[in-house]
VEXZAMAR-158243 format. One record per residue (C-alpha): residue number from 1; residue in one letter; chain; x, y, z. Coordinates in Angstrom, 3 decimals. Last residue first. Layout:
<recs>
(NUM,'a','A',(X,Y,Z))
...
</recs>
This chain:
<recs>
(373,'t','A',(28.463,1.304,17.871))
(372,'k','A',(30.206,1.050,21.273))
(371,'i','A',(28.201,1.817,24.425))
(370,'k','A',(30.355,2.876,27.409))
(369,'l','A',(29.033,6.452,27.367))
(368,'y','A',(25.487,5.195,27.871))
(367,'f','A',(26.323,3.446,31.154))
(366,'a','A',(28.058,6.549,32.569))
(365,'s','A',(25.072,8.691,31.552))
(364,'a','A',(22.822,6.658,33.876))
(363,'i','A',(24.991,7.618,36.878))
(362,'l','A',(24.532,11.295,36.023))
(361,'i','A',(20.761,10.881,35.746))
(360,'i','A',(20.616,9.092,39.117))
(359,'a','A',(22.477,11.930,40.842))
(358,'c','A',(20.038,14.548,39.521))
(357,'l','A',(17.132,12.343,40.598))
(356,'t','A',(18.345,12.331,44.196))
(355,'v','A',(18.719,16.124,44.254))
(354,'w','A',(15.204,16.562,42.812))
(353,'l','A',(13.668,14.187,45.382))
(352,'i','A',(15.469,15.890,48.273))
(351,'s','A',(13.863,19.179,47.242))
(350,'f','A',(10.415,17.570,46.880))
(349,'g','A',(9.973,16.637,50.512))
(348,'f','A',(11.677,14.265,52.952))
(347,'k','A',(9.196,11.608,54.075))
(346,'s','A',(6.162,12.074,51.806))
(345,'i','A',(8.175,13.276,48.801))
(344,'i','A',(10.749,10.484,49.202))
(343,'f','A',(8.001,7.838,49.473))
(342,'s','A',(6.080,9.275,46.484))
(341,'a','A',(9.304,9.193,44.453))
(340,'l','A',(10.008,5.574,45.393))
(339,'l','A',(6.474,4.505,44.466))
(338,'p','A',(6.556,6.540,41.255))
(337,'s','A',(10.018,5.055,40.452))
(336,'f','A',(9.037,1.415,41.083))
(335,'i','A',(6.725,0.511,38.237))
(334,'g','A',(7.763,3.270,35.819))
(333,'s','A',(11.361,2.106,36.044))
(332,'t','A',(10.180,-1.143,34.510))
(331,'q','A',(9.629,1.118,31.498))
(330,'w','A',(13.310,1.322,30.682))
(329,'f','A',(13.962,-2.344,31.367))
(328,'m','A',(11.165,-3.533,29.072))
(327,'n','A',(12.228,-0.817,26.633))
(326,'s','A',(15.571,-2.541,26.253))
(325,'f','A',(14.008,-5.933,25.436))
(324,'g','A',(11.356,-4.448,23.139))
(323,'s','A',(13.827,-2.244,21.284))
(322,'v','A',(16.309,-5.114,20.917))
(321,'a','A',(13.553,-7.413,19.623))
(320,'g','A',(12.330,-4.790,17.155))
(319,'a','A',(15.839,-3.901,16.015))
(318,'d','A',(16.659,-7.516,15.178))
(317,'q','A',(17.845,-6.680,11.642))
(316,'k','A',(20.090,-3.895,13.028))
(315,'g','A',(19.718,-4.024,16.825))
(314,'i','A',(22.657,-1.920,17.983))
(313,'r','A',(22.349,0.835,15.390))
(312,'m','A',(18.532,0.874,15.525))
(311,'l','A',(18.506,0.967,19.322))
(310,'l','A',(21.161,3.702,19.350))
(309,'d','A',(19.050,5.883,17.039))
(308,'n','A',(16.002,5.532,19.257))
(307,'n','A',(17.930,6.374,22.421))
(306,'v','A',(19.609,9.376,20.779))
(305,'p','A',(16.156,10.409,19.509))
(304,'t','A',(14.991,10.609,23.147))
(303,'i','A',(18.158,12.129,24.654))
(302,'i','A',(17.814,15.249,22.489))
(301,'f','A',(14.372,15.603,23.923))
(300,'r','A',(15.585,15.749,27.496))
(299,'a','A',(18.168,18.467,26.863))
(298,'f','A',(15.750,20.935,25.252))
(297,'g','A',(12.953,20.035,27.632))
(296,'m','A',(15.075,20.590,30.717))
(295,'g','A',(16.073,23.998,29.379))
(294,'f','A',(12.429,25.023,28.957))
(293,'a','A',(11.591,23.870,32.482))
(292,'i','A',(14.534,25.836,33.834))
(291,'l','A',(13.407,28.949,31.959))
(290,'f','A',(9.849,28.591,33.294))
(289,'l','A',(11.271,28.062,36.777))
(288,'i','A',(13.154,31.346,36.355))
(287,'f','A',(9.860,33.157,35.787))
(286,'e','A',(8.174,31.498,38.795))
(285,'i','A',(10.941,32.009,41.366))
(284,'k','A',(11.283,28.806,43.438))
(283,'i','A',(14.938,27.927,42.733))
(282,'i','A',(17.037,25.417,44.678))
(281,'a','A',(15.530,21.960,44.330))
(280,'l','A',(14.393,22.628,40.753))
(279,'f','A',(17.980,23.681,39.942))
(278,'l','A',(19.111,20.077,40.504))
(277,'t','A',(16.857,18.952,37.672))
(276,'f','A',(18.440,21.598,35.422))
(275,'l','A',(21.889,20.189,36.203))
(274,'a','A',(20.858,16.595,35.501))
(273,'y','A',(19.352,17.532,32.128))
(272,'s','A',(22.488,19.466,31.166))
(271,'f','A',(24.771,16.546,32.077))
(270,'f','A',(22.624,14.072,30.146))
(269,'s','A',(22.441,16.229,26.992))
(268,'l','A',(26.139,17.139,26.915))
(267,'f','A',(27.435,13.623,27.544))
(266,'i','A',(25.061,11.873,25.117))
(265,'t','A',(25.775,14.341,22.304))
(264,'r','A',(29.496,13.920,22.875))
(263,'s','A',(29.124,10.150,22.508))
(262,'i','A',(26.806,10.393,19.467))
(261,'g','A',(29.169,12.371,17.318))
(260,'i','A',(29.702,16.132,17.030))
(259,'k','A',(28.130,16.960,13.632))
(258,'k','A',(26.198,13.781,12.778))
(257,'i','A',(24.681,13.628,16.261))
(256,'i','A',(23.782,17.332,16.110))
(255,'f','A',(22.103,16.879,12.696))
(254,'g','A',(20.013,14.013,14.067))
(253,'s','A',(19.122,16.076,17.138))
(252,'v','A',(17.811,18.978,15.031))
(251,'p','A',(14.200,17.732,14.899))
(250,'s','A',(14.223,16.706,18.593))
(249,'s','A',(15.843,19.906,19.915))
(248,'f','A',(13.377,22.441,18.506))
(247,'f','A',(10.006,20.898,19.335))
(246,'g','A',(11.711,19.484,22.428))
(245,'a','A',(12.000,23.061,23.677))
(244,'v','A',(8.300,22.889,24.502))
(243,'a','A',(8.780,19.868,26.797))
(242,'m','A',(9.222,21.189,30.318))
(241,'s','A',(7.239,24.221,29.174))
(240,'s','A',(4.157,21.987,29.181))
(239,'f','A',(4.452,21.618,32.947))
(238,'m','A',(4.818,25.398,33.186))
(237,'i','A',(1.621,25.799,31.166))
(236,'g','A',(-0.162,23.368,33.466))
(235,'a','A',(1.198,25.145,36.538))
(234,'t','A',(-0.141,28.417,35.116))
(233,'v','A',(-3.591,26.825,34.770))
(232,'k','A',(-3.580,25.304,38.247))
(231,'n','A',(-2.192,28.264,40.210))
(230,'i','A',(1.433,28.282,41.408))
(229,'g','A',(1.794,28.104,45.189))
(228,'i','A',(4.781,25.832,45.788))
(227,'g','A',(2.507,22.763,45.943))
(226,'l','A',(0.878,23.475,42.582))
(225,'f','A',(4.295,23.400,40.913))
(224,'y','A',(5.062,20.148,42.696))
(223,'k','A',(1.724,18.667,41.607))
(222,'y','A',(2.596,19.352,37.970))
(221,'a','A',(6.141,18.021,38.395))
(220,'y','A',(5.035,14.695,39.882))
(219,'l','A',(4.541,12.385,36.883))
(218,'t','A',(7.163,14.018,34.673))
(217,'i','A',(9.962,14.265,37.225))
(216,'s','A',(9.498,10.769,38.653))
(215,'w','A',(9.128,9.424,35.133))
(214,'y','A',(12.409,11.011,34.059))
(213,'s','A',(14.399,9.838,37.055))
(212,'a','A',(13.424,6.194,36.662))
(211,'f','A',(13.734,6.738,32.901))
(210,'f','A',(17.438,7.511,33.219))
(209,'l','A',(18.133,4.628,35.569))
(208,'l','A',(16.413,2.015,33.423))
(207,'g','A',(17.911,3.598,30.311))
(206,'g','A',(21.400,2.947,31.612))
(205,'f','A',(20.404,-0.606,32.446))
(204,'s','A',(18.973,-1.338,28.994))
(203,'i','A',(21.508,0.748,27.057))
(202,'l','A',(24.356,-1.119,28.734))
(201,'l','A',(22.728,-4.550,28.428))
(200,'v','A',(22.067,-4.094,24.698))
(199,'n','A',(25.637,-2.881,24.181))
(198,'k','A',(27.042,-5.922,25.970))
(197,'n','A',(24.996,-8.436,23.963))
(196,'k','A',(23.939,-11.343,26.159))
(195,'i','A',(20.164,-10.774,25.854))
(194,'i','A',(20.599,-10.113,22.127))
(193,'k','A',(21.696,-13.720,21.736))
(192,'l','A',(18.053,-14.813,22.153))
(191,'n','A',(17.390,-14.377,18.436))
(190,'m','A',(13.819,-15.686,18.156))
(189,'k','A',(13.230,-17.855,15.095))
(188,'n','A',(10.468,-16.755,12.723))
(187,'s','A',(12.989,-15.135,10.413))
(186,'t','A',(13.073,-11.360,9.935))
(185,'k','A',(10.417,-8.960,8.690))
(184,'y','A',(10.861,-5.336,7.603))
(183,'s','A',(7.839,-3.099,8.116))
(182,'k','A',(4.559,-2.113,6.433))
(181,'l','A',(1.736,0.346,7.174))
(180,'g','A',(-1.766,-0.668,6.078))
(179,'f','A',(-3.487,-0.703,9.503))
(178,'s','A',(-2.190,2.695,10.652))
(177,'l','A',(-5.238,4.717,9.548))
(176,'i','A',(-7.688,2.612,11.604))
(175,'g','A',(-5.605,2.901,14.766))
(174,'v','A',(-5.139,6.639,14.188))
(173,'i','A',(-8.924,7.117,14.251))
(172,'a','A',(-9.583,4.791,17.216))
(171,'c','A',(-6.842,6.361,19.334))
(170,'l','A',(-8.176,9.850,18.543))
(169,'i','A',(-11.675,8.933,19.742))
(168,'a','A',(-10.385,7.405,22.990))
(167,'s','A',(-8.274,10.504,23.661))
(166,'s','A',(-11.337,12.753,23.371))
(165,'y','A',(-13.286,10.551,25.803))
(164,'y','A',(-10.479,10.427,28.389))
(163,'g','A',(-10.035,14.187,28.632))
(162,'f','A',(-13.812,14.498,28.412))
(161,'r','A',(-14.106,12.713,31.781))
(160,'w','A',(-12.383,15.626,33.549))
(159,'g','A',(-15.280,18.018,32.992))
(158,'l','A',(-16.360,20.207,30.081))
(157,'t','A',(-14.856,23.655,30.833))
(156,'v','A',(-12.462,23.096,33.755))
(155,'s','A',(-11.450,19.565,32.791))
(154,'l','A',(-11.074,20.402,29.107))
(153,'v','A',(-8.857,23.407,29.947))
(152,'p','A',(-6.731,21.369,32.396))
(151,'l','A',(-6.365,18.578,29.784))
(150,'v','A',(-5.475,20.764,26.795))
(149,'i','A',(-2.460,22.752,28.017))
(148,'g','A',(-0.442,20.315,30.142))
(147,'s','A',(-1.488,17.300,28.061))
(146,'l','A',(-0.671,19.215,24.881))
(145,'v','A',(2.853,20.070,25.991))
(144,'i','A',(3.632,16.633,27.389))
(143,'a','A',(2.367,14.753,24.333))
(142,'l','A',(4.136,17.168,21.972))
(141,'p','A',(7.387,16.679,23.881))
(140,'w','A',(7.335,12.906,23.207))
(139,'a','A',(5.771,12.896,19.724))
(138,'i','A',(8.612,15.129,18.467))
(137,'s','A',(10.622,11.896,18.504))
(136,'y','A',(9.430,10.967,15.016))
(135,'y','A',(11.117,14.084,13.587))
(134,'g','A',(14.385,13.188,15.307))
(133,'m','A',(14.073,9.572,14.218))
(132,'f','A',(13.592,10.988,10.718))
(131,'i','A',(17.013,12.639,10.762))
(130,'s','A',(18.814,9.685,12.327))
(129,'r','A',(17.202,7.233,9.869))
(128,'n','A',(17.995,9.044,6.631))
(127,'d','A',(18.619,6.024,4.354))
(126,'k','A',(16.332,3.779,6.419))
(125,'y','A',(13.290,6.044,6.120))
(124,'y','A',(10.345,3.765,5.249))
(123,'y','A',(11.427,0.528,6.922))
(122,'e','A',(13.354,1.999,9.875))
(121,'i','A',(10.485,4.371,10.674))
(120,'i','A',(8.068,1.415,10.596))
(119,'k','A',(10.351,-0.603,12.865))
(118,'l','A',(10.390,2.233,15.382))
(117,'s','A',(6.575,2.280,15.399))
(116,'a','A',(6.392,-1.461,16.119))
(115,'p','A',(8.856,-1.318,19.006))
(114,'y','A',(6.917,1.588,20.626))
(113,'i','A',(3.319,0.459,19.992))
(112,'w','A',(2.967,-2.872,21.790))
(111,'g','A',(3.011,-1.395,25.298))
(110,'a','A',(-0.096,0.729,24.827))
(109,'s','A',(-2.510,-2.204,25.291))
(108,'f','A',(-0.864,-3.591,28.430))
(107,'g','A',(-0.391,-0.122,29.944))
(106,'m','A',(-4.078,0.639,29.472))
(105,'l','A',(-4.991,-2.731,30.971))
(104,'l','A',(-3.080,-1.945,34.189))
(103,'s','A',(-4.587,1.555,34.333))
(102,'l','A',(-8.038,0.061,33.795))
(101,'v','A',(-7.652,-2.248,36.792))
(100,'y','A',(-6.496,0.559,39.110))
(99,'e','A',(-9.118,2.952,37.713))
(98,'q','A',(-11.841,0.490,38.688))
(97,'y','A',(-10.361,0.397,42.192))
(96,'i','A',(-10.333,4.201,42.393))
(95,'n','A',(-14.077,4.519,41.923))
(94,'t','A',(-16.694,5.606,39.363))
(93,'a','A',(-15.081,4.774,36.031))
(92,'v','A',(-16.742,6.372,32.970))
(91,'g','A',(-13.620,8.089,31.624))
(90,'s','A',(-11.418,5.083,32.312))
(89,'f','A',(-13.948,3.109,30.238))
(88,'f','A',(-13.190,5.307,27.236))
(87,'t','A',(-9.452,4.814,27.722))
(86,'i','A',(-9.935,1.036,27.718))
(85,'i','A',(-11.828,1.089,24.413))
(84,'s','A',(-9.335,3.417,22.716))
(83,'l','A',(-6.385,1.398,23.970))
(82,'l','A',(-7.874,-1.709,22.333))
(81,'i','A',(-8.225,0.209,19.064))
(80,'l','A',(-4.705,1.549,19.486))
(79,'s','A',(-3.156,-1.882,20.017))
(78,'l','A',(-4.987,-3.455,17.072))
(77,'s','A',(-3.826,-0.711,14.715))
(76,'i','A',(-0.265,-0.676,16.038))
(75,'i','A',(0.154,-4.402,15.440))
(74,'k','A',(-1.477,-4.136,12.000))
(73,'g','A',(0.900,-1.353,10.980))
(72,'c','A',(3.818,-3.391,12.319))
(71,'d','A',(3.523,-6.015,9.621))
(70,'f','A',(4.628,-9.219,11.331))
(69,'r','A',(7.919,-10.907,12.286))
(68,'d','A',(10.242,-8.295,13.802))
(67,'s','A',(7.356,-6.519,15.537))
(66,'v','A',(6.285,-9.822,17.134))
(65,'f','A',(9.737,-10.173,18.721))
(64,'g','A',(9.643,-6.670,20.162))
(63,'a','A',(6.047,-6.913,21.373))
(62,'p','A',(6.825,-10.256,23.058))
(61,'v','A',(9.667,-8.566,24.971))
(60,'q','A',(7.696,-5.425,25.820))
(59,'v','A',(4.381,-7.027,26.825))
(58,'a','A',(4.819,-7.228,30.623))
(57,'v','A',(6.494,-3.815,30.759))
(56,'y','A',(3.338,-1.954,29.762))
(55,'g','A',(1.081,-3.864,32.172))
(54,'f','A',(3.478,-3.210,35.063))
(53,'f','A',(3.871,0.355,33.823))
(52,'y','A',(0.205,1.104,34.195))
(51,'l','A',(0.057,-0.631,37.565))
(50,'a','A',(2.965,1.456,38.879))
(49,'f','A',(1.392,4.724,37.724))
(48,'i','A',(-1.928,3.945,39.396))
(47,'h','A',(-0.241,2.739,42.601))
(46,'g','A',(1.894,5.888,42.810))
(45,'d','A',(-1.167,8.069,42.363))
(44,'q','A',(-2.800,6.090,45.194))
(43,'t','A',(0.183,6.976,47.409))
(42,'i','A',(-0.043,10.667,46.500))
(41,'t','A',(-3.735,10.546,47.424))
(40,'p','A',(-6.583,10.291,44.939))
(39,'k','A',(-9.335,12.941,45.126))
(38,'l','A',(-12.119,10.706,43.729))
(37,'p','A',(-14.041,13.847,42.687))
(36,'m','A',(-11.555,14.074,39.829))
(35,'y','A',(-9.941,17.403,38.882))
(34,'v','A',(-6.422,16.713,40.209))
(33,'s','A',(-6.634,13.168,38.833))
(32,'l','A',(-6.883,14.653,35.329))
(31,'i','A',(-3.287,15.926,35.463))
(30,'s','A',(-1.118,12.955,36.493))
(29,'w','A',(-3.791,10.598,35.130))
(28,'m','A',(-3.426,11.881,31.578))
(27,'l','A',(0.296,11.193,31.228))
(26,'r','A',(-0.107,7.518,30.293))
(25,'t','A',(-2.663,8.431,27.635))
(24,'y','A',(-0.331,10.981,26.053))
(23,'y','A',(2.474,8.449,25.655))
(22,'s','A',(0.436,5.808,23.819))
(21,'l','A',(-1.212,8.619,21.875))
(20,'f','A',(2.091,10.170,20.790))
(19,'f','A',(3.376,6.720,19.855))
(18,'a','A',(0.533,6.301,17.420))
(17,'g','A',(0.953,9.833,16.110))
(16,'s','A',(4.648,9.169,15.417))
(15,'s','A',(3.719,6.028,13.497))
(14,'i','A',(0.940,7.896,11.663))
(13,'v','A',(2.910,11.037,10.805))
(12,'l','A',(6.065,9.179,9.775))
(11,'p','A',(4.173,6.615,7.678))
(10,'f','A',(2.285,9.467,5.911))
(9,'l','A',(5.393,11.551,5.222))
(8,'s','A',(6.187,10.077,1.816))
(7,'h','A',(9.511,11.530,0.574))
(6,'s','A',(11.449,8.781,2.370))
(5,'q','A',(10.339,6.089,-0.043))
(4,'n','A',(9.562,2.481,0.858))
(3,'k','A',(6.244,2.482,-0.939))
(2,'f','A',(2.878,2.358,0.796))
(1,'m','A',(0.000,0.000,0.000))
</recs>
């Protein structure tokens, strides 16, 4: 249905849109929960996030192997349609226990999309992979920006349930459009050697640490801004500012990698992200916080296409399996990091959380810098 030509942007838009929705739906609780009559506690927030990631992580390895052996458009289509149904039911839930179950199922359905979408980019844009990975990666900051702007407005004007309803509709539409997309296929035999590959282990464990810090920042930043006295709408805009710079850094990341090399890109982006995280513990001035949030976004969304590019370089013909295996570790961080972050916040406060996360980011960079491609 679609030719393997880089001048066609349809595969890019749909695969990026699919990942956008898988990412957007996992962010919704962190904002919509503020407007719910359920009034979940910090601990209950941690349970919701952990259950989502438990379901997400559970399918990563099978998702990677399946993506190497079947047309990834069909995988994404089925995943998004299932995600659409579950998201709708999250909007009609009446108690926290229903949301627990739906959060687990939401993670399960969304977990198939990442390896499949990377394989689609590899298939259609192999000759300019780094460049198109940067364009694809705009989905990350776009999800954060729109969730911070759209969800508070929807909740105030139409009610929190419409945040879920609108997402369910979009998932169904993109799911239908993605059905015809193609991808490279490998043999039916699983290549278990990837588990022993040094580079795969380095990016897996390094990513585990990085995403442990990232999810703690992303899932609790909005409530932190509220906690230091910033009003709900302004806090939402500030939350979005944490990703706005990604609109600039993600598209140019491929050019940066080609110019200075991937190792220097890793060092500069990780160090900058750690430093800005540390600043959150020190600075409470609203205008400067906006600048810090912007800087965090610029650094963070260079790291995203770096991750994607490294997975393609390391994985080659088994890129789906490598992506699924590595992403299993990365997203495992989402199971324990919200629980750990909620514990640190409850016992020691947000300042200690930001200092701890800064240290974790720096340790993660050491793993990445040892990767040889």
